[in-house]
C-alpha positions as a LaTeX table, in Angstrom:
\begin{tabular}{lrrr}
\hline
Residue & $x$ (\AA) & $y$ (\AA) & $z$ (\AA) \\
\hline
Unk1 & 139.73 & 120.37 & 81.97 \\
Unk2 & 139.71 & 121.80 & 85.47 \\
Unk3 & 137.17 & 124.25 & 86.78 \\
Unk4 & 138.04 & 127.03 & 89.15 \\
Unk5 & 136.36 & 127.23 & 92.50 \\
Unk6 & 133.34 & 129.49 & 92.90 \\
Unk7 & 133.74 & 133.10 & 93.87 \\
Unk8 & 133.24 & 134.20 & 97.45 \\
Unk9 & 129.98 & 136.10 & 96.72 \\
Unk10 & 128.57 & 133.00 & 94.99 \\
Unk11 & 129.46 & 130.82 & 97.95 \\
Unk12 & 127.96 & 133.30 & 100.41 \\
Unk13 & 124.76 & 133.45 & 98.35 \\
Unk14 & 124.62 & 129.63 & 98.31 \\
Unk15 & 125.07 & 129.59 & 102.09 \\
Unk16 & 122.20 & 131.99 & 102.69 \\
Unk17 & 119.93 & 130.34 & 100.10 \\
Unk18 & 120.58 & 126.85 & 101.47 \\
Unk19 & 120.17 & 128.04 & 105.06 \\
Unk20 & 116.90 & 129.84 & 104.34 \\
Unk21 & 115.52 & 126.82 & 102.45 \\
Unk22 & 116.37 & 124.46 & 105.30 \\
Unk23 & 115.10 & 126.82 & 108.02 \\
Unk24 & 111.77 & 127.49 & 106.33 \\
Unk25 & 111.35 & 123.82 & 105.43 \\
Unk26 & 112.18 & 122.85 & 109.02 \\
Unk27 & 109.25 & 124.89 & 110.28 \\
Unk28 & 106.89 & 123.56 & 107.61 \\
Unk29 & 107.96 & 119.90 & 107.83 \\
Unk30 & 108.18 & 119.72 & 111.62 \\
Unk31 & 111.93 & 119.15 & 111.36 \\
Unk32 & 111.84 & 116.15 & 109.02 \\
Unk33 & 113.76 & 118.08 & 106.37 \\
Unk34 & 116.81 & 118.05 & 108.65 \\
Unk35 & 117.13 & 114.32 & 108.07 \\
Unk36 & 117.84 & 114.92 & 104.37 \\
Unk37 & 121.50 & 115.83 & 105.06 \\
Unk38 & 121.80 & 112.68 & 107.17 \\
Unk39 & 120.39 & 110.60 & 104.31 \\
Unk40 & 122.83 & 112.24 & 101.90 \\
Unk41 & 125.73 & 111.50 & 104.24 \\
Unk42 & 124.68 & 107.84 & 104.61 \\
Unk43 & 124.36 & 107.46 & 100.84 \\
Unk44 & 127.78 & 109.08 & 100.39 \\
Unk45 & 129.34 & 106.62 & 102.86 \\
Unk46 & 127.68 & 103.63 & 101.19 \\
Unk47 & 128.76 & 104.63 & 97.68 \\
Unk48 & 132.33 & 105.42 & 98.76 \\
Unk49 & 132.59 & 102.13 & 100.70 \\
Unk50 & 131.73 & 100.32 & 97.47 \\
Unk51 & 134.31 & 102.34 & 95.55 \\
Unk52 & 131.75 & 104.12 & 93.43 \\
Unk53 & 131.38 & 107.84 & 92.76 \\
Unk54 & 128.52 & 109.75 & 94.35 \\
Unk55 & 126.22 & 111.51 & 91.89 \\
Unk56 & 123.57 & 114.15 & 92.41 \\
Unk57 & 120.94 & 111.46 & 91.86 \\
Unk58 & 122.46 & 109.32 & 94.62 \\
Unk59 & 122.34 & 112.25 & 97.00 \\
Unk60 & 118.72 & 112.98 & 96.05 \\
Unk61 & 117.74 & 109.36 & 96.71 \\
Unk62 & 119.56 & 109.53 & 100.06 \\
Unk63 & 117.73 & 112.71 & 101.06 \\
Unk64 & 114.32 & 111.29 & 100.15 \\
Unk65 & 115.05 & 108.00 & 101.88 \\
Unk66 & 116.17 & 109.73 & 105.07 \\
Unk67 & 113.05 & 111.84 & 105.36 \\
Unk68 & 110.66 & 109.09 & 104.29 \\
Unk69 & 112.04 & 106.55 & 106.77 \\
Unk70 & 111.82 & 109.10 & 109.58 \\
Unk71 & 108.23 & 109.99 & 108.66 \\
Unk72 & 107.31 & 106.31 & 108.52 \\
Unk73 & 108.80 & 105.59 & 111.95 \\
Unk74 & 107.07 & 108.58 & 113.56 \\
Unk75 & 103.74 & 107.64 & 111.94 \\
Unk76 & 104.02 & 104.06 & 113.18 \\
Unk77 & 104.81 & 105.31 & 116.70 \\
Unk78 & 101.85 & 107.70 & 116.69 \\
Unk79 & 99.41 & 105.15 & 115.27 \\
Unk80 & 100.54 & 102.55 & 117.82 \\
Unk81 & 99.55 & 104.90 & 120.65 \\
Unk82 & 95.97 & 105.38 & 119.39 \\
Unk83 & 93.55 & 103.25 & 121.47 \\
Unk84 & 91.45 & 100.56 & 119.80 \\
Unk85 & 88.25 & 102.40 & 120.82 \\
Unk86 & 89.23 & 105.35 & 118.67 \\
Unk87 & 89.82 & 103.09 & 115.65 \\
Unk88 & 86.41 & 101.52 & 116.20 \\
Unk89 & 84.76 & 104.95 & 116.33 \\
Unk90 & 86.54 & 106.01 & 113.14 \\
Unk91 & 85.35 & 102.86 & 111.41 \\
Unk92 & 81.76 & 103.41 & 112.58 \\
Unk93 & 81.82 & 107.05 & 111.47 \\
Unk94 & 83.13 & 106.05 & 108.06 \\
Unk95 & 80.48 & 103.34 & 107.73 \\
Unk96 & 77.64 & 105.67 & 108.70 \\
Unk97 & 78.90 & 108.39 & 106.36 \\
Unk98 & 79.10 & 105.85 & 103.54 \\
Unk99 & 75.59 & 104.56 & 104.28 \\
Unk100 & 74.24 & 108.13 & 104.33 \\
Unk101 & 75.93 & 108.91 & 101.03 \\
Unk102 & 74.33 & 105.86 & 99.42 \\
Unk103 & 70.86 & 107.07 & 100.47 \\
Unk104 & 71.31 & 110.35 & 98.58 \\
Unk105 & 70.12 & 110.33 & 94.97 \\
Unk106 & 72.79 & 110.94 & 92.31 \\
Unk107 & 73.00 & 114.41 & 90.75 \\
Unk108 & 70.70 & 115.19 & 87.83 \\
Unk109 & 73.53 & 115.47 & 85.32 \\
Unk110 & 74.76 & 111.98 & 86.24 \\
Unk111 & 71.26 & 110.51 & 85.86 \\
Unk112 & 71.08 & 112.17 & 82.44 \\
Unk113 & 74.49 & 110.89 & 81.29 \\
Unk114 & 74.24 & 107.43 & 82.89 \\
Unk115 & 70.61 & 106.40 & 83.38 \\
Unk116 & 71.67 & 103.30 & 85.33 \\
Unk117 & 73.08 & 105.62 & 88.01 \\
Unk118 & 69.55 & 106.37 & 89.18 \\
Unk119 & 69.14 & 102.76 & 90.33 \\
Unk120 & 69.87 & 102.22 & 94.03 \\
Unk121 & 73.31 & 100.78 & 94.76 \\
Unk122 & 73.62 & 97.38 & 96.38 \\
Unk123 & 74.24 & 97.57 & 100.10 \\
Unk124 & 77.48 & 95.70 & 100.68 \\
Unk125 & 79.72 & 95.87 & 103.68 \\
Unk126 & 83.44 & 95.51 & 103.26 \\
Unk127 & 85.33 & 93.06 & 105.42 \\
Unk128 & 87.52 & 94.63 & 108.10 \\
Unk129 & 90.68 & 93.38 & 106.35 \\
Unk130 & 89.83 & 95.29 & 103.16 \\
Unk131 & 89.30 & 98.52 & 105.07 \\
Unk132 & 92.51 & 98.01 & 107.03 \\
Unk133 & 94.55 & 97.33 & 103.90 \\
Unk134 & 93.07 & 100.42 & 102.22 \\
Unk135 & 93.91 & 102.60 & 105.23 \\
Unk136 & 97.48 & 101.26 & 105.47 \\
Unk137 & 97.97 & 101.67 & 101.72 \\
Unk138 & 96.69 & 105.25 & 101.83 \\
Unk139 & 98.86 & 106.18 & 104.79 \\
Unk140 & 101.91 & 104.58 & 103.18 \\
Unk141 & 101.28 & 106.33 & 99.87 \\
Unk142 & 100.82 & 109.67 & 101.63 \\
Unk143 & 104.03 & 109.22 & 103.61 \\
Unk144 & 105.91 & 108.30 & 100.44 \\
Unk145 & 104.73 & 111.41 & 98.61 \\
Unk146 & 105.38 & 113.68 & 101.59 \\
Unk147 & 108.83 & 112.11 & 102.10 \\
Unk148 & 109.71 & 112.65 & 98.45 \\
Unk149 & 108.67 & 116.30 & 98.58 \\
Unk150 & 110.34 & 117.08 & 101.90 \\
Unk151 & 113.44 & 115.09 & 100.93 \\
Unk152 & 113.71 & 116.97 & 97.63 \\
Unk153 & 113.53 & 120.32 & 99.40 \\
Unk154 & 116.16 & 119.13 & 101.88 \\
Unk155 & 118.33 & 117.94 & 99.01 \\
Unk156 & 118.22 & 121.38 & 97.38 \\
Unk157 & 119.17 & 123.14 & 100.62 \\
Unk158 & 121.91 & 120.64 & 101.41 \\
Unk159 & 123.33 & 120.79 & 97.89 \\
Unk160 & 123.61 & 124.57 & 98.19 \\
Unk161 & 125.40 & 124.22 & 101.53 \\
Unk162 & 127.78 & 121.64 & 100.05 \\
Unk163 & 128.49 & 124.10 & 97.24 \\
Unk164 & 129.18 & 126.79 & 99.82 \\
Unk165 & 131.70 & 124.62 & 101.64 \\
Unk166 & 133.43 & 123.00 & 98.64 \\
Unk167 & 133.13 & 125.83 & 96.13 \\
Unk168 & 132.25 & 123.35 & 93.39 \\
Unk169 & 129.04 & 121.82 & 92.13 \\
Unk170 & 128.86 & 118.07 & 92.50 \\
Unk171 & 129.23 & 116.72 & 89.01 \\
Unk172 & 127.75 & 113.51 & 87.71 \\
Unk173 & 130.35 & 110.78 & 87.18 \\
Unk174 & 131.56 & 110.31 & 83.61 \\
Unk175 & 129.91 & 107.58 & 81.61 \\
Unk176 & 133.26 & 106.38 & 80.25 \\
Unk177 & 136.48 & 106.17 & 82.23 \\
Unk178 & 138.73 & 108.93 & 80.79 \\
Unk179 & 141.82 & 106.74 & 81.28 \\
Unk180 & 140.46 & 104.06 & 78.94 \\
Unk181 & 139.81 & 106.38 & 75.99 \\
\hline
\end{tabular}
């Protein structure tokens, strides 16, 4: 069963929709969304080199990987340029804010629901390694989420542009080889 190629108006609409999505996302994501097509291309090359078909899911993973890796590299470069004095000041500010928060009594509703909450909390100081691991984990998690969102938007725009050029939607590969059945 063969499908005919898309009509010219449909391809033009896909071109404008994909272009608008990528242009708007470029401004919002500081250009990271433009690495989604590169990730899709790399994934396409890898899958074809292994003799496997390229599915929409593969392209989506490629788009998210491209943007996430780029965001990670830029974040590492920016964090490496921050002086140690600034990190020390951030740590001191966080410690003083935490100490101030512990001095405040809990809200009345919390004391009513959990009477033990009215007892003063133990004053413990975290080791530097724990704080560092928490910061790195939080930054990594944030980059992963942002990369997934930006990569998904880039995947949508790129998929529309691929449709514009090829005139066909990329179909998922069949589960069973049609020649075997």
